MARKOL-471444 format. One record per residue: x, y, z of N, C-alpha, C, O, CB in turn; residue in one letter. Coordinates in steps of 0.001 Angstrom, whole numbers, padded with zeros to 6 digits, always signed. Glycine has a CB too. Layout:
BEGIN
XYZXYZXYZXYZXYZa
...
***
This chain:
BEGIN
+000697-001243+000045-000148+000179+000162+001009+001273-000070+002134+001166+000418-000988+000429+001851m
+000646+002177-000756+001384+003351-001003+001226+004469+000258+000186+004443+000916+000865+003933-002413p
+001957+005147+000479+002332+006250+001396+002265+007545+000905+002844+007685-000172+003589+006106+001857d
+001763+008484+001341+001639+009766+001091+002640+010603+001528+002990+010605+002709+000578+010155+001522t
+003256+011484+000495+004402+012318+000837+004003+013863+000201+003487+014108-000890+005886+011611+000150y
+004413+014776+001234+004108+016093+000858+005106+016971+000716+005876+017176+001654+003312+016610+001642v
+005239+017656-000556+006088+018584-000960+006530+019765+000003+005782+020666+000381+005533+019054-002055c
+007709+019631+000300+008238+020849+001204+007734+022249+000721+007272+023100+001481+009889+020901+001189s
+007879+022385-000629+007564+023710-001155+006141+023972-001322+005726+024944-000691+008203+023916-002414a
+005385+023394-001955+004035+023757-002283+002955+022852-001471+001773+023191-001538+003854+023607-003848c
+003249+021933-000855+002200+020970-000115+001769+020191-001049+000932+019412-000594+000978+021601+000574r
+001980+020041-002228+001410+019009-003071+001561+017647-002534+002371+017458-001627+001998+019054-004383g
+000893+016732-002983+001204+015158-002251+001075+014433-003513+000389+014717-004494-000016+014482-000903t
+002168+013057-003232+002145+012358-003962+002235+010899-003428+003109+010816-002565+002922+012781-004722t
+001661+009842-003654+001728+008318-003143+002885+007757-003858+003233+008034-005006+000339+007384-003471d
+003489+006857-002963+004518+006237-003328+004839+004993-002352+004558+005209-001173+005546+007211-003434r
+005419+003641-002671+005276+002496-001639+006756+002583-000893+007156+001566-000327+004945+000848-002436p
+007345+003441-000884+008754+003429+000033+008861+003315+001425+009893+002794+001847+009446+004570-000106y
+007959+003716+002286+007934+003586+003607+008925+004085+004357+009300+003452+005344+007826+002467+003883e
+009607+005502+003956+010746+006018+004189+010121+007533+005019+008974+007978+004969+011687+006128+002679v
+011287+008079+005743+010767+009566+006283+010508+010692+005232+009671+011580+005390+011877+010203+007275r
+011345+010553+004105+011190+011450+002977+011700+010961+001629+012561+010086+001531+011853+012681+003287y
+011165+011527+000670+011901+011264-000673+012470+012531-001414+011976+013657-001353+010907+010556-001667i
+013564+012172-002107+013918+013681-002889+013464+013220-004287+013933+012218-004826+015804+014292-002883v
+012666+013888-004758+012428+013684-005999+011601+015110-006785+011413+016104-006085+011615+012308-005983v
+011226+015111-007989+010574+016352-008594+009425+016216-008153+008988+015079-007975+010555+016557-010059n
+008593+017429-007847+007473+017443-007259+006454+017258-008287+006725+017918-009290+007334+018572-006499c
+005314+016549-008387+004579+016263-009576+003655+017594-009748+003174+017929-010830+003710+014813-009434p
+003482+018276-008578+002852+019662-008790+003445+020795-009190+003066+021499-010126+002357+020056-007800d
+004663+021040-008276+005108+022372-008825+006485+022099-009597+007134+022940-010220+005303+023516-007580c
+006731+021008-009456+008176+020555-010278+009468+020903-009567+010503+020460-010064+008319+021326-011763g
+009535+021552-008599+010686+021763-007576+011357+020487-007031+010779+019725-006255+010150+022539-006351e
+012462+020322-007430+013279+019059-006985+013714+019373-005525+014464+020310-005253+014665+018755-007990h
+013234+018595-004685+013510+018591-003183+012905+017518-002298+012335+016526-002752+013057+019842-002633g
+013059+017767-001044+012240+016756+000032+010830+016551-000035+010210+017528+000384+012369+017209+001412r
+010075+015547-000446+008899+015299+000181+008618+014526+001213+008802+013312+001132+008249+014972-000511l
+008047+015208+002532+008032+014535+003448+006705+013623+003750+005588+013873+003296+008372+015351+004317v
+007053+012449+004655+005929+011568+004681+004537+012147+005383+004734+012847+006376+006411+010318+005411h
+003669+012017+005133+002342+012965+005818+002198+012709+007249+001776+013593+007994+000773+012592+005155e
+002581+011347+007751+002952+011288+009337+003620+012318+010052+003302+012780+011148+003777+010234+009607a
+004809+012710+009147+005802+013556+009996+005361+015008+010119+005638+015758+011055+007262+013541+009354l
+004518+015347+008868+003920+016665+008776+003094+016916+009779+003182+018016+010324+003243+016884+007633v
+002174+016013+010212+001484+016114+011550+002089+016495+012746+001568+017217+013596+000991+015014+011852s
+003408+015901+012805+004071+016005+013893+004543+017597+014173+004620+018155+015268+005186+015011+013774l
+004766+018022+013156+005180+019488+013097+004043+020474+013987+004447+021521+014494+005236+019964+011372l
+002728+020088+014116+001842+020730+014819+002137+020577+016357+001578+021327+017157+000541+020264+014419d
+002931+019695+016729+003265+019471+018068+004234+020236+018782+004409+020194+020000+003622+018313+018167t
+004890+020977+017913+005794+022062+018222+005028+023428+018917+004410+024200+018182+006529+022444+016818v
+005097+023608+020048+004296+024789+020553+004566+026059+020041+005658+026626+020002+004421+024932+021896p
+003297+026527+019583+003305+027956+018858+004348+028882+019365+005236+029376+018671+001931+028711+019035e
+004157+029086+020703+005317+030108+021451+006853+029649+021017+007710+030515+020847+005204+029976+023336e
+007086+028563+020887+008365+028187+020602+008803+028067+019053+009932+027714+018712+008535+026956+021270d
+007905+028361+018277+008149+028422+016887+008852+029616+016485+008483+030688+016964+006955+028323+016170r
+009847+029575+015643+010502+030918+015137+009366+031655+014289+008409+031196+013666+011934+030623+014137p
+009840+033038+014502+008668+033867+013426+008560+033686+012343+007614+034186+011734+008698+035107+013224d
+009600+032813+011648+009435+032699+010145+008826+031202+009946+008842+030697+008823+010968+032931+009297d
+008299+030519+011047+008000+029107+011120+006997+028816+009881+007254+027939+009056+007341+028719+012607w
+005753+029677+009810+004808+029273+008561+005565+029583+007278+004976+029074+006324+003333+030135+008537d
+006604+030203+006940+007203+030523+005888+008172+029457+005367+008555+029363+004201+007770+031694+006125d
+008549+028586+006496+009741+027606+005919+009194+026719+005374+007992+026507+005534+010701+026966+006813r
+009947+026015+004618+009583+024585+003796+009419+023521+004649+010192+023598+005604+010685+024088+002779p
+008643+022473+004666+008310+021488+005421+009684+020843+005949+009860+020677+007156+007398+020571+004650l
+010375+020589+005266+011682+019921+005539+012516+020676+006496+013031+019956+007352+012466+019729+004277d
+012741+021724+006564+013311+022810+007201+012612+022525+008734+013249+022126+009708+012937+024350+006386e
+011262+022803+008714+010656+022573+009923+011070+021584+010818+011435+021711+011986+009511+022369+009721r
+010960+020490+010063+011081+018959+010671+012522+019073+011054+012644+018574+012172+010751+017544+009516l
+013714+019536+010584+014961+019352+010920+015231+020221+012068+016035+019960+012963+015816+019559+009830l
+014446+021360+011975+014340+022154+013104+013903+021653+014461+014440+021805+015558+013559+023080+012779d
+012854+021051+014137+012033+020576+015521+012877+019095+015847+012690+018516+016917+010005+020270+015189a
+013463+018758+015200+014611+017540+015578+015808+018059+016181+016348+017567+017172+015159+016706+014270l
+016165+018975+015611+017523+019626+016276+016977+020489+017641+017857+020853+018422+018407+020821+015025d
+015914+020747+017883+015705+021594+019049+014930+020578+020162+014449+020961+021229+014767+023015+018603r
+014929+019232+019665+014394+018360+020632+012860+018118+020760+012476+017405+021687+014847+018820+021815g
+011828+018734+019774+010480+018753+019966+009967+017597+019780+009064+017149+020487+009863+019592+019261y
+010650+016803+018509+010168+015469+018277+011596+014743+018252+012691+015261+018468+009202+015304+016844i
+011351+013619+017985+012551+012442+018189+012650+011768+016905+011721+011882+016106+012217+011227+019402s
+013705+011061+016615+013959+010181+015610+012786+009004+015783+012230+008572+014773+015517+009656+015721l
+012442+008514+017082+011777+007641+017349+010290+008020+017005+009527+007117+016661+012087+007304+018590g
+009924+009094+017071+008684+009722+016582+008800+009614+015175+007707+009609+014608+008463+011187+017030d
+009668+009537+014530+009652+009909+012917+009703+008392+012236+009926+008349+011026+011188+010993+012367t
+009539+007358+012838+009332+006174+012277+008057+006025+011347+006969+006396+011787+009310+005279+013323r
+008161+005500+010095+007150+005340+009291+006633+003926+009169+005679+003679+008432+007506+005844+008115v
***
């Protein structure tokens, strides 16, 4: 069964059978080459408390938010299993 991956730039989605945290491909919606993040991880970003998010949080690509949340300890690698 395929998993859904979300484009870090445009939030477009694509389904692939990889079962990994992210894939690096050209987005089928916007054409940008970059990371498409597993949809389960995108929802983890909502667990970062709003008061602890950087001012530009909403403007950052999803993959940068994910790396920032990992670096600052809001989510762990164990949380990112897919």
